[in-house]
C-alpha positions as CSV (number, residue, x, y, z in Angstrom):
1,M,137.6,-32.9,140.0
2,S,140.3,-32.6,142.6
3,N,141.1,-29.4,144.5
4,K,144.3,-29.0,142.5
5,D,142.4,-29.3,139.2
6,L,139.8,-26.8,140.4
7,R,142.5,-24.3,141.4
8,N,144.2,-24.6,138.1
9,K,140.9,-24.2,136.2
10,L,140.0,-21.1,138.3
11,L,143.5,-19.6,137.7
12,E,143.0,-20.0,134.0
13,Y,139.7,-18.2,134.2
14,I,141.2,-15.4,136.2
15,N,144.3,-15.0,134.0
16,L,142.1,-14.7,130.9
17,A,139.3,-12.6,132.6
18,D,138.1,-9.2,131.6
19,D,137.5,-6.5,134.2
20,H,133.9,-7.4,134.7
21,L,134.8,-11.0,135.7
22,L,137.7,-9.9,137.9
23,F,135.4,-7.6,139.8
24,A,132.7,-10.3,140.1
25,V,135.3,-12.8,141.4
26,N,136.6,-10.2,143.8
27,D,133.1,-9.5,145.1
28,V,132.5,-13.2,145.8
29,I,135.8,-13.5,147.7
30,E,135.2,-10.4,149.7
31,S,131.7,-11.6,150.6
32,Y,133.1,-15.0,151.6
33,K,135.7,-13.3,153.9
34,I,133.0,-11.2,155.5
35,D,130.7,-14.3,156.1
36,N,133.6,-16.0,157.9
37,A,134.3,-13.0,160.1
38,V,133.6,-13.6,163.8
39,A,133.9,-9.9,164.7
40,R,134.7,-6.5,163.3
41,D,137.3,-3.9,164.3
42,V,136.4,-0.3,165.2
43,N,136.4,0.6,161.5
44,G,134.0,-2.1,160.6
45,N,136.6,-4.4,159.0
46,P,136.0,-8.1,159.4
47,I,138.2,-10.0,161.8
48,S,138.9,-13.7,161.3
49,R,138.6,-16.2,164.1
50,Q,142.4,-16.6,164.3
51,E,143.0,-12.9,164.4
52,Y,140.3,-12.5,167.1
53,I,142.0,-15.1,169.2
54,E,145.4,-13.5,168.7
55,R,144.0,-10.1,169.7
56,N,142.4,-11.5,172.8
57,E,145.6,-13.3,173.8
58,K,147.5,-10.1,173.4
59,A,145.0,-8.2,175.5
60,V,145.1,-10.7,178.3
61,A,148.9,-10.6,178.3
62,S,148.8,-6.8,178.4
63,Y,146.4,-6.9,181.3
64,K,148.5,-9.4,183.3
65,K,151.5,-7.1,182.9
66,G,149.4,-4.4,184.5
67,S,148.8,-2.3,181.4
68,F,145.4,-1.0,182.3
69,K,143.6,1.9,184.0
70,T,141.2,1.7,186.8
71,Q,137.7,3.1,186.5
72,S,138.7,6.0,188.8
73,Q,141.7,6.9,186.6
74,I,139.5,7.0,183.6
75,R,136.9,9.2,185.4
76,E,139.6,11.5,186.6
77,K,141.0,11.9,183.1
78,Y,137.7,12.9,181.6
79,K,136.4,14.9,184.6
80,S,135.1,18.4,183.7
81,N,136.9,21.2,185.5
């Protein structure tokens, strides 16, 4: 069976599916997405490899522009009075 045939077969199942099957298919897909995650954001959501790379490139670019605080600046900000 070719990829195209399999896609069409799965689409037929989904289009005719009851709620139980739809939720089961959704659970499988969500599980697959999580298994392919290379990291998680601060809320625990999975991050794909591509998104991880994009975020890191953005962070490096921001750093190179000087968008950062020194350790002393952070300490001063949170220093108790």
